[in-house]
Structure formats: C-alpha cells, structure tokens
N, C-alpha and C positions, 0 to 999 in steps of 0.2 A: 727112463726105461731101466730095468734091472740089468746088471752087468751080465748075468748068465742067460738072459733072455735074447733070443735071436730075432733081429729085426730085418726086414727086407726093404731096401730102398727101391722105390718105384716112381713112376710118373704116369698115373692112370687117371682118367676122367672119373669124377664122382658127382652125384647129385645130393646136395645137402639140404635138410629141412630142419628148421628150428626157430628160435626167437632171438632177435637181436638185442642190443643193449637198451633199446627203448621198449622192449617186450612185444615188438611187432613180429608177426610170423613172416618168415622168408623161405624161399626155395631158390637155391643158387647152384649153378654148375661150378665145380671146384676141381682141384687136382690133389689126388692122394700122393703124398711124398714118401711115406714109410708106414709099415705096419708090422706089428708083432702080435703075440697072443693076448697081450694086455693093453697095448697102446697103438694109436694111429696118429699120424700127423697129416694135416690137410692145409693147402693154401686156400684161404677164404677171404673174400672182400668184405662181407658183412661184419659189422662191429659186434662182437659177442663178448660176454664176460665169463670169467672163471665160475664154475659151478653150474653153468647152463647145460642142459641135455640137448645133444644134437643127434639126428638120425642121418645116415648116408647110405647110398647104394652104389654098387659098381656093376657094370655090365661086363661079364666075363665071356669072351668070344669062344667060339668053337675052335679047337686046335687038333693036332694029331692025337694028343692024349685025352682030350675032352670031346666026346662024341657030339654033344650039343651045347649051345650057349646057355648061360644062366645068369640070373641077377642075384647078387649077394647083398643083403640088407643088414647093416650093423648100427649100433647106437653107442653113445658114450657121453661122458661128462667132460666139459672143457677144464683142463688142468692149467695149461700155460698158453700165453699168447706172445708171439715174437714178431716184431716188425720186420719187414723185408730188408735184407742186408744190401740189396741192389736196387737202383732206380729202375732197372729193366724188369723187375719182378713186382707185380701189383698184388696187393692184399697182405695178409699176415699169415704166419705159420701157426696153426692152432694144434696144440697137443691134446688129444682126448684119451682119457682112461676108459677103455672099452668095457661095455657090459658083457657078462659071460655068454649071453645067447646071441644067435644070429639066425637069419632066415634065408633060405635058398628057394628061388622060384624060377619058372621058365623065363627066358629072356623077354618073351612077349608080355609078361605080367607087368 
C-alpha cells in the first residue's frame, strides 16, 4: 500500500470467487482484513497464485447512517500471499490490487 493511502483495518465476512492454483473455480467464504482505495487484504483458504483475478462481495448492513443494506462487489489481482503468523488463524493473507470499478446492488441480489 502507498504510504499516503489510507487503509481501513476491518474484520468483515466476504464471499470470494476465482480460480485456485490448479485453475479450478472456487467460491469461498473469507474475511476482509483491510481495504483502501487501491488494495484489499483477505484471509483465504484456497491456494491462489500471484496474478490471478479474484472477485469478492461484501454484505453491508443497514445502519443509522445507511437507510438500507446493500452488497458491494469488487475485483482485483493477487499481488502477495502471506502464510498465517498464528496456528489459530487458518488460511493465508492475500493482498489484492483492486480494479478501479465496483458494483453496488440491493442486499437481496
């Protein structure tokens, strides 16, 4: 991440779609760890390789500030893969360089 870029540390559920290291398609529930305007980090169990394109979506709930829930869909390219630093944490931390576009839809979509 660039030094001047602001990142938000999170722990949100996400649904990830992509191809694993064997080129097999997968859909996996994952955890979004951080996000900025250019990069996102996800905890993922599937074995992926750098350069692979992944898509993921987040369900954003209704809050005092948001009148209705919505689903945010993003995509990006795998940049880095880091093993879990703790035996309590399963999967790998995947860093994605985000594509510039995103999609917002109703949460029911």
